[in-house]
MIDOSE-1310 file (N, C-alpha, C; in nm, 2 decimals, decimal comma, always signed):
residues 67
mtpl	+1,02/-3,89/-0,25/+0,98/-3,82/-0,35/+0,88/-3,74/-0,40; +0,93/-3,63/-0,45/+0,83/-3,50/-0,46/+0,72/-3,51/-0,54; +0,59/-3,46/-0,48/+0,45/-3,46/-0,51/+0,47/-3,30/-0,63; +0,41/-3,41/-0,72/+0,39/-3,34/-0,85/+0,24/-3,22/-0,86
drtr	+0,16/-3,18/-0,81/+0,01/-3,10/-0,68/+0,11/-2,98/-0,71; +0,12/-2,86/-0,76/+0,16/-2,77/-0,71/+0,04/-2,71/-0,69; +0,00/-2,74/-0,64/-0,15/-2,59/-0,63/-0,11/-2,58/-0,46; -0,18/-2,44/-0,44/-0,12/-2,38/-0,31/-0,20/-2,44/-0,16
tgte	-0,11/-2,40/-0,09/-0,21/-2,45/+0,01/-0,19/-2,33/+0,15; -0,08/-2,24/+0,08/-0,15/-2,12/+0,21/-0,26/-2,07/+0,16; -0,30/-1,94/+0,27/-0,37/-1,84/+0,23/-0,28/-1,73/+0,12; -0,43/-1,66/+0,07/-0,41/-1,55/-0,05/-0,32/-1,48/+0,02
ssaa	-0,30/-1,37/+0,00/-0,20/-1,27/+0,01/-0,31/-1,16/+0,01; -0,29/-1,05/+0,11/-0,39/-0,97/+0,10/-0,42/-0,92/-0,05; -0,30/-0,86/-0,11/-0,27/-0,82/-0,25/-0,36/-0,89/-0,38; -0,38/-1,04/-0,33/-0,42/-1,09/-0,44/-0,61/-1,11/-0,40
rfyp	-0,66/-1,05/-0,32/-0,80/-1,00/-0,23/-0,84/-0,92/-0,30; -0,76/-0,81/-0,29/-0,76/-0,65/-0,30/-0,76/-0,64/-0,48; -0,72/-0,74/-0,54/-0,69/-0,69/-0,67/-0,76/-0,68/-0,77; -0,89/-0,78/-0,69/-1,03/-0,78/-0,85/-1,14/-0,69/-0,80
wlpv	-1,10/-0,58/-0,64/-1,17/-0,50/-0,66/-1,08/-0,33/-0,69; -1,00/-0,29/-0,76/-0,93/-0,21/-0,76/-1,02/-0,13/-0,87; -1,02/-0,22/-1,02/-1,16/-0,11/-1,08/-1,24/-0,05/-1,06; -1,30/-0,16/-0,96/-1,45/-0,10/-0,92/-1,45/+0,07/-0,86
lttl	-1,27/+0,07/-0,72/-1,28/+0,15/-0,66/-1,24/+0,26/-0,74; -1,17/+0,24/-0,82/-1,09/+0,33/-0,90/-1,20/+0,41/-0,99; -1,33/+0,37/-1,04/-1,43/+0,36/-1,10/-1,52/+0,49/-0,99; -1,54/+0,37/-0,85/-1,64/+0,49/-0,76/-1,52/+0,61/-0,76
atla	-1,42/+0,66/-0,71/-1,32/+0,70/-0,67/-1,34/+0,82/-0,78; -1,30/+0,82/-0,88/-1,34/+0,90/-1,01/-1,48/+0,98/-1,00; -1,60/+0,86/-1,03/-1,75/+0,95/-1,02/-1,78/+1,05/-0,91; -1,69/+1,03/-0,81/-1,77/+1,09/-0,63/-1,66/+1,22/-0,69
tvlv	-1,51/+1,24/-0,75/-1,46/+1,33/-0,82/-1,52/+1,40/-0,83; -1,56/+1,34/-0,96/-1,64/+1,42/-1,11/-1,78/+1,48/-1,02; -1,79/+1,43/-0,92/-1,99/+1,43/-0,88/-1,94/+1,62/-0,77; -1,81/+1,60/-0,75/-1,74/+1,65/-0,60/-1,76/+1,84/-0,70
lalt	-1,65/+1,82/-0,84/-1,61/+1,91/-0,90/-1,71/+1,99/-0,95; -1,82/+1,92/-1,01/-1,94/+1,92/-1,15/-2,03/+2,04/-0,96; -2,05/+2,00/-0,86/-2,10/+2,05/-0,80/-2,07/+2,19/-0,69; -1,94/+2,20/-0,72/-1,89/+2,28/-0,70/-1,87/+2,43/-0,77
gngt	-1,94/+2,41/-0,94/-1,90/+2,52/-1,00/-1,78/+2,48/-1,11; -1,74/+2,39/-1,09/-1,58/+2,34/-1,18/-1,61/+2,30/-1,30; -1,66/+2,32/-1,36/-1,73/+2,19/-1,45/-1,62/+2,16/-1,56; -1,49/+2,24/-1,61/-1,42/+2,24/-1,68/-1,29/+2,10/-1,62
aaat	-1,28/+2,15/-1,48/-1,21/+2,05/-1,42/-1,31/+1,90/-1,35; -1,39/+1,90/-1,37/-1,48/+1,79/-1,39/-1,45/+1,72/-1,53; -1,47/+1,80/-1,60/-1,47/+1,68/-1,73/-1,35/+1,66/-1,77; -1,24/+1,72/-1,71/-1,06/+1,70/-1,74/-1,08/+1,57/-1,64
vaav	-1,13/+1,55/-1,51/-1,13/+1,42/-1,46/-1,20/+1,33/-1,49; -1,33/+1,36/-1,53/-1,41/+1,22/-1,66/-1,33/+1,15/-1,77; -1,24/+1,25/-1,83/-1,21/+1,23/-1,98/-1,07/+1,12/-1,94; -1,01/+1,17/-1,80/-0,87/+1,09/-1,74/-0,91/+0,95/-1,70
gata	-1,04/+0,98/-1,66/-1,10/+0,81/-1,61/-1,17/+0,71/-1,66; -1,21/+0,82/-1,78/-1,24/+0,68/-1,90/-1,09/+0,61/-1,98; -1,00/+0,70/-1,97/-0,93/+0,67/-2,10/-0,84/+0,55/-1,99; -0,82/+0,55/-1,85/-0,76/+0,54/-1,74/-0,85/+0,39/-1,76
gglq	-0,98/+0,41/-1,77/-1,05/+0,28/-1,75/-1,05/+0,20/-1,88; -1,04/+0,26/-1,98/-0,95/+0,13/-2,12/-0,87/+0,10/-2,05; -0,75/+0,11/-2,00/-0,63/+0,09/-2,02/-0,60/-0,10/-1,95; -0,54/-0,15/-1,97/-0,52/-0,29/-1,87/-0,40/-0,34/-1,87
itvh	-0,34/-0,38/-1,78/-0,19/-0,37/-1,74/-0,18/-0,53/-1,65; -0,13/-0,58/-1,69/-0,07/-0,77/-1,74/+0,08/-0,80/-1,65; +0,09/-0,85/-1,51/+0,21/-0,81/-1,43/+0,24/-0,98/-1,45; +0,33/-1,05/-1,54/+0,33/-1,19/-1,54/+0,51/-1,16/-1,41
irr	+0,47/-1,27/-1,28/+0,55/-1,29/-1,21/+0,64/-1,41/-1,25; +0,81/-1,41/-1,25/+0,86/-1,52/-1,29/+0,93/-1,55/-1,15; +0,94/-1,67/-1,14/+1,04/-1,70/-1,01/+1,14/-1,82/-1,07
């Protein structure tokens, strides 16, 4: 008889462990880029990158995998 328990028994994939950190890493990369551009005198480029980063931070993408 087939068990009804559908709990995973294996380990998590590397993507599943990395996914929660993706917004944090994206934010840090955006802040670092804006800081470098601002310190090198590229104020317009820094403002553009900051605006794109703020817009991307407001988006949420959900993926549903069907098996």
